[in-house]
C-alpha positions, 0 to 999 in steps of 0.5 A: 500500500502506498503511504499517504502524502497528505492528511486531513485536518480541521481547525476548531475554536475551543472554549468558544461562545462563537466562531473566531473566539476561544482558542484555535486548534488544529486537529490532524487525523490518522497520524499514527505513522508520523514521526515526532519530527514530522508532528513538530514540523506540522505544528510549526506550519499551523502556528497555533498554540497547539495542534492535536494529532489523532492516533490509534490507542496503545493503552488498554481501555483507551478509545484513541491516543492524542499527541499534543504539540506547540510550535516548539515542543510536545506536551504530555497534556493540555486542556483545549487540545483534549476537548477539541480533539474529542469533540472533533472525533465525535462530530466527524463520526469517527467515535460515538458521543458519550464518555471517551477514554483519551490516551495522552502523555498524562495517562488515560483520561475521561472526556464526555462529548455532547453536541456542543462541546466536551467535558474533560476530567483532569489528572491527579491534582498537584499542589506546591508553594509558589513565589512570594506574591509581591515578587510574582506581581513585579515579574508580571509588571504589577505592584505588590499593592495590586495583589489581594493577600491570597497566597500564590500556589503552583497547582495543576491536574496535568500541567501546573501553573502559578496563580496570582490573585489581583484586584479586578481593575489590574488584570488587563495591566499585566505585562510579563518581564521575561527575565524576572519571570524566568527566575521564579518557579511558576510551572508552565506559566502564570494565571493572573486572575481576579476572583468574584465570590458572588458569581463564582467567576474568575477573570483570568489571563494566562502567560507561558513561563518562557513566553514561547507561546506568550498569552493564551486566549483559553487554557483548559489545564490552567482552568483545572489547576485554578480549582485546586488553588481555589480550594487550597486558599479557602475560596471554594468549599473544602468538601464536595463538588463546587462549580466555577467559571473562568473568563479568559481571552477578552484582552486578546479579542478572543473571549473564552468561557471555561465551565469548571468543577472541583471536588474536594475532601478534607480541604484538598482538591481530589478531582476537577473538570473543565467544559467548553463549546467547540466550533469548527471553522476550517478544514482541508488536507496538509502535506506530510513532511518527507523526512 
């Protein structure tokens, strides 16, 4: 059989209330035969924050495997590539709606797909102390007085992020200083956010630690970690399941809505989910790099 010279792909907007909002994602089908170098070259060609490559599963019980690449590197896990990939598999008729078992670098995770979008269950929650809030604020171009007195933690459910709580009016003023940020342990990046307890909503901006992808319009992995941080700081209930909402991407002109839950036991998060809509915007075929 002759090897294919091109593969089908789609571009979808994830965590998007409409087309041309949320976080764009390229989804490449039938990618089993692609090498890591070929995946990296294609992700660099798309020049989106991430590209999902869909492959046959290798783990028992998994329905499919996804490899996730930024234009610069492969990731073990990410939120919007997982949500977008699962929904695209269902919408295009490759898998039935319902609970899908996704294999990725972080393990085998559940993704529940419906007609509008998908809900992703994160991996095992992790938590560690973060930098001093004043130091992190300075690295993000803000003043210590802009913070709210809530500790910074590095939290995640697959990918860890640092969470800096600031006053609502200063979120959009954040401008990271790459040198100062590189000197701090912030995991994959920093979520600068304001929390509204009355509505259970955070307005967030998320920046990469090394700024290779700059600011992200919607970050599912950071939304999952936010629940871990909110429980740790006493901003969400210490027992049971709480719902919260993340607004992101508005500063970039790509408004995003991430609907989340976190389940806690003994004042510690034990699980989290993130849900969002997925809107298809483009599709076609792309040549496979020849090396």
